[in-house]
Structures are given as C-alpha cells and as structure tokens.
N, C-alpha and C positions, 0 to 999 in steps of 0.2 A: 620457121619462125623463131627469130632471136627470143629467147624466153628474157634473158636479163635486159635486152633493151626495152621490151614491152614492159618489164617491172618499172625500169627508170622512167619510160613515158607515162605511168601510171602516177607515178610520185610527181612528174612535172604537171601534169594535168591537176593536182592538186593545188599547185601555184597559180593555174588558171582559174580554179575555183576561187580562191580568195580574192582574186582581183574582180571576178564579175560579182562576188559579193560585197565586196567593198564599194563597188558602182550600185549596188541595188540598194545598199543603205544609205548612201549620201545622197541619192535620187530621193529615196524617202523623207529624209531628213528636209531637203531643200524644198521640196514639194508641199510640205506639212507645214512647215515654217509660214511660205509664202499664204498657203491658206488661212491659217490662225492669223496672220497680219492682217490680210484683208478684212477678216469676219470681225475681227477684235480692234481692231484702228491703230494698229502700233507699228511703227516703222518698219520697214524691212530690213532696216540697218541697227536693227535693237540686237546687238551680240547678246545680251544677256539672254533674252527670250529665245534667240538663236542655240545659245548654248542648254539652255532647258529642253528645249526641243530634241536636241539632239541626244541629251541625256536620258530623255524617256524613251526615244526610239533606240537607242543602243540597248537600254535596260529590258524591253519587250523582246527585242530581238534575241538577246543572250537568254533571256528566260525562256521563250519557245523554243530556242537549239536545245539548250539543258534538259529540258522535260521531255522532248523526244529523243534526245541520245541516251537519257536514261532508260525511257522505255525498251530502246532498241540494244541496250548493254548486253541482253541475252544472244544476240547474234543474229543467225540466220532464222531460227526458230521461232524468234520475234516477229520477224517480218511474215513469214510462214501464219503465224497465228493471227496476224491483223488483216491478211486477206483472206482468212476463213480456212486456210488448209488443213487437213486432219492427218496426223501421222498415218505411215504404211507400215502394216505389220509386216515385219521381216519373214513371217511365218505363212504370209499369206498363201493361199491355194488358188485364188482368183488368177485364172490366167493373166489377163492384161497386168496386173501387177505383178506378179511372179517375172514377167517378160521385164518389166520396168527394173526390178530389184537385178535382174541378171545383167541387163545392160549396163546399169550404174555400177555394179559390183566389178565386172570387165573394164570399164573405162579406170575406176579406181585404182584397181593393181597396174593398168597399164602406164598409167601417170604417177604411179608412186605415193599416192594421198591416201588417207583414211576414207572409208565409204561414207558419203554425206549422210547427214538424215535425209530422209524421203517424207514428202508431203503431196497429198493429193487434193486439189480444188475442185469441189463438186459444181464443174461448169462445162458447158458443151462446147465453149470454143478449143481452140488449138493454141495453147501458150505453155510457157515454162519460164522458170527463173532460178537462178543462184544466190544465195545471199548468205551474207557472214563477214566476219572479220579477218579471215585468214583459209588457210587450206585446211587446218584442224578444227575450224569453227564453221563448218559449212552445212546450209539447208538448202538441195533443191526441191523444188515443187513443180508440178506438173498438173495441167487440167483433165479432167476425167476424159474431155475430149481427143486431148493429146495421147493419151494412153490406149484408147479406144478405137482413133479413126487412123492412127499411123500404123503403118508396117514396122516390122522389127527394123529394117534399115533405115526408115524415116526417122525412127526413135532415136537410133543411135547416133544420127546425124545431130539431132537437137540436143542430146544429152551431150555429144563432142563439143556444139556450141557452148554449152553452160560451163562445161569443164574448161574451156579456153577462157572465161572471165575468171575462173578459181585460180588458175596458174598463171596467169596475167596479172595478177592484184587488182582485177576493176572490182572486187565485188568490196573491198574497203573502202575504196572512193565511193562505191555507188552508195552504201549504207552511210558513210559519212554525209553523202549530198542530201540524204531525206533529213537526216538532222538537222543540219545548216537550214535547209530550203524551208524547214517548218518555223524557223526563227523569222525569215524574212515575209512569210505567210502569216505570222500570227496577229500581225497588225489588223490583217482583214477579218481574223476570228474576234479578235476583241471589239472591231468595229461593229461587227453584225451582233454580237452579245449586247452591245451598248445599245445598237439600233432598236434592239427586242426591249430593253430596258424602257426607251424612251417612249416607245408606242404604247407600253402598259401604263406609263406614269400618270398621275391623275392631271390635268389640265383643261381649262375650261377659257372661251373667248371672254368671257362676263368676269373674269376674277384675273386680270392680266398682273396683278399686285401680289396675286397668290405665290410664293416662294416656292413650295411644291410644284405648280406648275409651271414657274419659271426654269427650274431643277430639270424636269422632265423634258423642256424644250432643248435645256442647253447639253442634257445627253443625247437627244435625239439627232441634236446636229452634230456633235461629236462623234457620235458614232456611223452617221452618213460619211462625214471628213476622212474618218479612220479607214472607213471599208472601201472608199473610193481610193485613197492613198494606198492602202493595203493592195490594190491592184498593180502598183506599181511591183511590188513584191512578186504577183502571181507574174508579173511579164517577165522580169529576170529570171523566175524560177523556171519558168519554160524553157526561155532561152539557155539558163546553164545547162539544164537536164539534155536539152538536146545538143549542145556543143559537147558536152562530154562522151554523150551514147553514141552519134552517127556513126563516127568511125569507128569504134571498139566494135559494132555490130558487122562491120565489113571484117575486121580482124578476125572476130570469133565465128566466122563462116568459113573464111581459110584456114583457121586453124581445125575446124572441124573435119573439112574434107582432109587437110593433112593427116590427123589422127585415123580417120576410117577409110583414106583413099577409095572413098566412095561418093562422089559429087551427086551422084543421082540420087542419093539417098537423101540428103540435105535439100536438094532442090524438090524433091516430092512433097517433102514435108510444108517447104515455103508454096508450091502449088494449092495444097490441100488448104492453106491458110485463106489464100486468095479466093479458093471456092466457098469455104464454108465462113469462119472468122475466128478472128485473136482477140477479140473487145471482150473482157472480163465484166460480170455484173458485179464484182465487188465495190461498194462503193467508197473503198480505200486505194483503188487502183491507180488513181489518177498520181499521189503521191510516191508510186513507185513505179511508175511506167517506163522509168529508164531502165528497169532490170529484167524487162521481159524479154523471150526470143522474139515475139514478134508486138505489134502494136496495141497495149492493151486497153487502151482508151479509145479507139478510132482513128480516122485518118486526122491529123493536123491541119485546120484553116489556113495556115502558112505555113509553107516548108522550112521558114526558120525556125518553127516552133517544133518541128518533126524530130521527135526520138529514135525513129527506124527509118533508114533509106526505103525508097519504093522497093516493094518486092518483085517487080520485075528486074530492076537492076542487082538484086542481092543474085536472082538465080542466073543471071547474064554473067557475073562474074566468076561464080564457081562453077556453071556448067553452060559455056556458051553454044548456042543451038537447042538449048532444053526446052520442047515446046509445051508451056502451063497448060495451054487449050487441050492438048492431047494427053495431059497426064492423066492416069489411071487414080480417081477421085473416089473411085468406091471404098468403104471400111474396110479393113481386111480382116480376112477369116483366120482365127488364132490357130496357129499350128500345133498338132498334138502334142508336141515336144517344145517347151517354152525353157528350156535350162539354158547352160552358156552355148554360144555358137561353136560349132565343130569348125574351129579354123586349124589352117597347118601350122606347126609351130615354127615360129621366126627366130630369128638369130640377133640377138642383141649386143653390138660390139661395145664395148665399153672403152676401147683405146682410142687414140686419136684425141680430138677436143671434146672433154665431158660436156662441153655446154651444148654441142650436138645431139645430145643423148638424154637430156634432161627434159623433154617432152616428147610425148607418145608418139609415133608414127607407125607406119603400118607393121614394121616387125615387132614392136611392142604391143600393139594391139594384140597379132596372132599368138604372141608368146603368152600374153594376160590369159586370153583364151582359153590355150592348152595349160596354162597353169591352176586356172580356175578348173578348168575339166578334169585336170587331173588329180584335184584333193580327193581324199578318201571322202565319202559320204557321210561317214559318224562325223567328222570335224565340220562339214559343211552345217550339217542340223546342229551341232551345236554352236557353233559362232551365233546362231539365230534366236538362240535360249538365252536368258541371263543366268540361270544356274550352270547350264553348259558351257558357256562363253568364260564363266570366271572359273570353273575347273578345268577348262582346258588350258587357261595361262599358267594356272598352278602346275599343271601336269607338264607342263613345255618345261617348267622351270626345275623340277624334280632332279636331284643329281643321281648318277650311274652309282654311286658310292652307297650302299645299304646302310653305313652309320648314318652319313651326311642325310640321307632320305630319313630314315627313322627321326633326326630333330626336326626334319622339315614338316613331316607330317603332323607334328605336334604343334606347326605354327599355323596350319590349314583349320580354318572351320569345321565341326564335325560332321556337319551335313554336306559339305563339299569332299572329303577324303576320299572318300570309296569312288566318286565318278572321276576324281584328280588321277588316280591311281589307274583306274581302266583306260582313261583316255592317253595318260603317260605311256602305259605300254602299246596301245594302238598307234602311236605316233612313231613309235620307234623305227628308223629307217628313212623318215622323211629329210626332204635337203632343208638347209636354212631358208631357201626363198619361200619354200611351201610354208613353213611354219612362220615366217614373219608376214606371209601374205594373210595366214589366219587369222594375226594380231591386227592387221588393218581391217579385215572382214568382222572383227570382233567387236572393235570400238563403237560402232552406232549400237551396238547392243548394250555394253556395258553404260554409256550415257544413260541408261535408265535407271542405273544405281541412285538410290538416295544418298543425300551427301553423307550421312551416317555411314551408309553402308559402302560408300565411297570410301571414305576415310580408313575403313577397316581393310577393304581391299588393297588400298594404295601400301598400307602398313605390312599387309601379307605379303606382297609382290617385294618389296623392299628385303623383308626379312628371309626371305626364300633365296633371293640374289645374293645376301650376305651369309647365309648359313655356315659355309665350308669357311669363312675368312678370307677367300678371295673372288674376285668377279671375273668370269671367263667372257671371251668377246661376245659370245653369242647372249649370255646372260645381260651384258651391257647394254647392247643394240636393241634386243627385246624391251627391256626396262627404259631405255629411253624414249624409242618410239610410242610405246603404249604411255607412258605416265606423261609425256610432254603434252600429248592432244587431250587427254583425259584432264590434266591441271589447268590446260585453257579452257577448256568447257564449264567445269565446276566452278573455276574462278571467274569465269566471265571476261577474262583478260584479254585484252584485243592484240597482242603481239608486240615486237619490238620496235622501235623508232630508230630512225637514221641516225647515227653519232659520229659515224666516220666515214670521209668520201674519199679516204686515201689509204694504202696500204702500209704505209710507213709506221704510224703509231701502233700496228697491229701484228709487225713482225714477230714479236716475242712470242704472239698467240700461236701465229703460222708456224713458227717452230716448233711448238708443242702438238700443234695436230699432225703435221707430217712426221713429226717423229714417231708418233704413237701409232699412225696408219703404216710407216714403215716398219716399226716392231711387231705391229699385229700379224704380219705376213711370216714371221719367223724366219729362221735360216742363218746361217755363218754373219760374219759381223761386216766382211764384206760385200754380202748381198744387201743388208741392213742399208749400210753406206751407199751403193747404188741406187736403191730404190729412193731413200731420201734425197740425193743429189738430182735422180731426174724429175723430181717434184720441185727443188729449187729452181733449176733451170727454167720453169714456165713461170717463176717470179722474176725473171730478168734478175736475179741478185748472185754475186759471186757464191758459190759453193763454202770457199774459205772465210769468207765473212758472215755466213751464217751456219752457226753449229749445229749440230742436231743434239736434241736432249737425250742425254745418255743416262736414265735411273732405272736398268733393269726392267722391273714391270712397270704397266702403262699407270702413271699416277693420275687416276680417274677425275680427283678432286681439282688439280690443276687443270687437267684436259676440260671438264666442265667449266671452268672459269674463263679458260681461253676462249670455249666454244659460245658462251655466252654474250662474250665482247664481239666475237666475230658474226652474231647475229644481228648487230647494230651495224653493221657495214651497210653500204651502199652496191647497189648490185653488181656495177662492174667489178668493186671490189671482191664480192662473192662469187664472181664469174672466174676470176683468177684463182682465188684460193680452190675451189672446187678442182679447175683444171689441174691445178699442181696437186692434188690429192688422185684425180684418177692417172695422173703420169707413175705417182708413188705405186699406185695399186697395179698397173699395167706395166711396171719398167722390163719384169722378164718376161712379158708375152703369155704368161697364164694368171688364171683366176683363181684366186682363195675364196670359197664361198664364205665364210664368217668374215672376211676381208672386206669383201664388196658390199656384203649387207652393212659391216661396221661403216664403211664410206657411205652409204644410204641414208644411215642415222645420223651422221653430219650433214649431209645436204637436206634430210626434213628439218634437223634442229635450226638450220639458217633460211627455213621457210624455200627452198629449191628443192622441190619434190624430184627424185630420181625414180624412173623405171625400175623393176627388177633386172635380176641378171637370171636367165634362164638357159642353162645347158642344153644346146643341140647338137646332134651327131651331122 
C-alpha cells in the first residue's frame, strides 16, 4: 500500500465530505422554506423569508457542529468515553487484556507510532475502532467479545486493520465526520425538543383565542416540521458515512494482511462476526458507526447506506476460498504464555525508496516482535508504571560524564532520583532502537500525568538534555519524539494543516534538513558532501544549485523551524523529502544507529511514522 497516496486520498475525501455536506444543508433549507411557505401562506419567491430560513438553518448546523467538535477536541479518548469504553490497565494480569496489550505494542513498534490508549467496551459483540486526530493522539477500543472470542492471530488481524486507519489518515477524517454530521442532524434534535415542549404546553379546544394554547400549537407544529426536515440530515448523514467508509474498509483489510502476512487471521475474525455479532449495545453507536471494524448498528436496510461491505465479500478479497461455514468459531483457550510472539527476527532494509519502508510488512512485524521480546524485563515493567516511566526517561538522558550527571541529578525530583540512577545503570549497552522503543512504550503511561505534573516533567526533560550546553543526536531524537506526542495530547492540538503543495517554497528548509542528516553521520568533508548530494539527487535538483548548509554543529533551532514548515506540506512533498533523507542515510551502504533514529524522529514529526531499524545477522 502506498502510504503517501492513501494520505492524499484521505485529504481528497475531505473535499467530498464538503460537497455532500453542502448538498445536505441546501436540501434542508429548500424543504424547510417550502414547508413554511405553505404553512404560513407566503410566496415561495419571498427571498427575504428564504434568507431568514437559510440563516436559521446555517446557524443551527454551525452550532451543532461546533458543540460536537468541542466535545471531541480531546480526540480518541473522548470517542471511547462516549461509547462507554473503560481504559485498559497496562499492568493488567487478566490473560485476554494482557494479550491485547502485547499485540498492540508489537503493531505500534512495527509501524513506528507511539502505543495508542486502549479501551475495552463491555459488550459481548466482536468489534473494534480507532479514533483520534493523528498517530500521536489515538485511542483503540475493542469490545469484550473481541478479546475473549478471538484467537491471537485473529486479534492481530483486527488490530492491524485499525492501525491501517491510523496510518492512512482515516481517523482525522472520521472524527471530523462525527462533528460535521452532528450539525446537519441538529435540526432533528431541535425538532424533537420542540415537539415535546408543544405536547406538554397548555391548550384547549374551548379557548382557541388563548395565546398560550396558540403558542403551544405553533411550537408543536414547528417541532414536527423541523423533525421531519431533520430527516434530510439523517439521510445525507448516512449517505456521507457510507460513501466515506466502505472503500476504506477494503483498504484497511488489505493493509492488515500486508502487515501480518496472515490472511486467515483476519478472515477468521470476520467469520466469527458472521457467527456471533458486531452490533454494539451503546446508544451512541450510530453516530460512530463508520469507525467500527464491523457493522456496529446492524445491517443497513439499503446497500446505499451500508458503512461496511458484506462480510463474505471482505473475506473473499483477502482470502479467496476461505470457508466461513467451516471456520473454527469456538472461543479460544488462552495460552499459558501471553507475552510477545516469538517471531524470527526479520531484516528491515532502509535503502532504496524509503516510501516502501514506511508501513509495517512482514519484516517489520517480525523485527518488532523480536525488538519487544528482546527488551529487558526491568524496562518493560517500568514503562507501564507512571513512576517508573518518568524515571526511565530521565535515566536514559543521564550523561556519562560524572560532573554533568551530578548537575542533572539536581534537576530531577528527589523521589525519582534513585530510580533514575538504577534504571540508567541497567540500560547500559542497550541500542538506540531499544531505547527509542521504550520511549514509544512509555508514552501511553506518561499521558496519565496531570497537566501540572506534565509541565514539571517536560521542563525536567529539556533541562537534562541541555545540562552540558550541547545536544547530542540521541538526546534530540528522544526529546523530539517524546515531547511532540505528549504536547499534542496535553494541548488537545489536532496536528498540522496542508499549506504547501509544492516542494519549491520549501527548498531552503529541505536544505537544512538534509544538511543536518548528512552532518549527523560524521566523517570527512568529502563523505558529508557525498551523502548530501545523494539526497539532493532524489529531489531532481542540481547539487550545484542547492548548497549544503555548513554551520559546524547542527543548529537545532533552525532545524526545528524547517521541520515545522515541512510538516505543513502535502503528502507527495513529504514523500520526496523523506526519500531524499533515506538516500542521505544510506549513501555509503551502512547504517549509523543514531542517524537512522534521527531520520525516524524527522518522519515522526512529519506524521509519516517510520518503522524501527533492527540489525540482524
């Protein structure tokens, strides 16, 4: 699957959403104007009345959208809470939950994104969803039936499906869709409210002149009209969700098979849905029906409104010949060991077109399982505890120089000092990939800090990094990945918007980025020039007209400014930039661990998650 093309398609679907939304609003205005004209006896060509009707409808739609958008500003966790999801304790010892955590952590490491927040919906059906504003603000919710009725392979297929939605940019569109659709459904809500008010208003057939009774009848009538007109919004709402969702489900299924290389796992999960059910009991399931792995509200009465393709068709596409009727449908017996899968370690080749390596396939899944399975037990315990996760991050940032370390210890909260020192000593000898993996695993735990605690934590991280007056490449990478995702979470930000559709205005920024990457690899001047030129060739720009930024040490302030501008580029532009970055890193055919992790931090900042590089023999 072409990651960047799917990102671009997700953005184009936003335009489709605007078209359908506009059609819905215009339809509501026209029908309401005609209804009011017939009821009140004024001309259909009374443009003043038409203008007032349009103003009222637009105001109501805008208000409904804004209210729901504000409610969803907290991202995926707000959607999970709306549906009744409960957070999963990352230290849970319950076998099915432990297995879920392991599967999600493997997939997160394979895809290069922080581990999402996990929620369980106490529902016997088999279903799941991913929601959020971007890879750094993601919640994955699964039903109790999903984790108890599916085998590990089937669960991995479902989680792979949800990670496709995360990586392909579907989540941001889907969560925006909930807010927008609430606007066009708002008239039906207002109509229902007015209807109830009208029903209980005082009125009597013997007192027709009573103004209160007349008002009650008017309110009742307005409620009926608005409720009926609101069904235009319901019609278009279902149409929009179906149009946006159906093809994305096919893509997510195919991507899941690409990630896991196990079509029978996903096919088995779909077969169990056909045997049991994917319908949720939550009264809020309808508004989020386009988010779910399976149909969350039952089969649509018209194919036009179906948010999901038929299960038989989905199974046939991913695993032709798979017999749903013969599939093993019994609930799995939990294995005694529910830790990371013991997969052979694969080889992730960062050379060639970097775009081909930005999504997790079989090598990345195997490498992620090996990476997770190879982490020391002390570290995997620490990342799941708030105290331990904070201390681990601080420990990873402690200097080898005793003088600098002494200053750093004074910057750490006293209750964390001993633990940070202990974890620092135990992490000696770990690779950069392992350390960054631990940061990715620690992020969901660190999200449980209170805002004041996070402010202190953030300041401490920056102080530790700057304690010796210079910032090492690993320190910058760790800080960039960690604080970017936590900042997005605690600020409820929704990520960057596209401002640049061409590479041309960003060439100075690309020069800064490629220069920093080339410099980070070290070596003689000739080697740095060769690495830089290798990246420039991917831009189809003559090296002579694209000078390298030579400023000695990397100017991280200038680099951050350049990276922030590049984050506002269109997907195709990001593809070109990251391909050029990959050419710089791989120019001499060898891989420098800090340098490849630096490239991963760049890709992460551009919302293009890059899998970890794992050395293999």
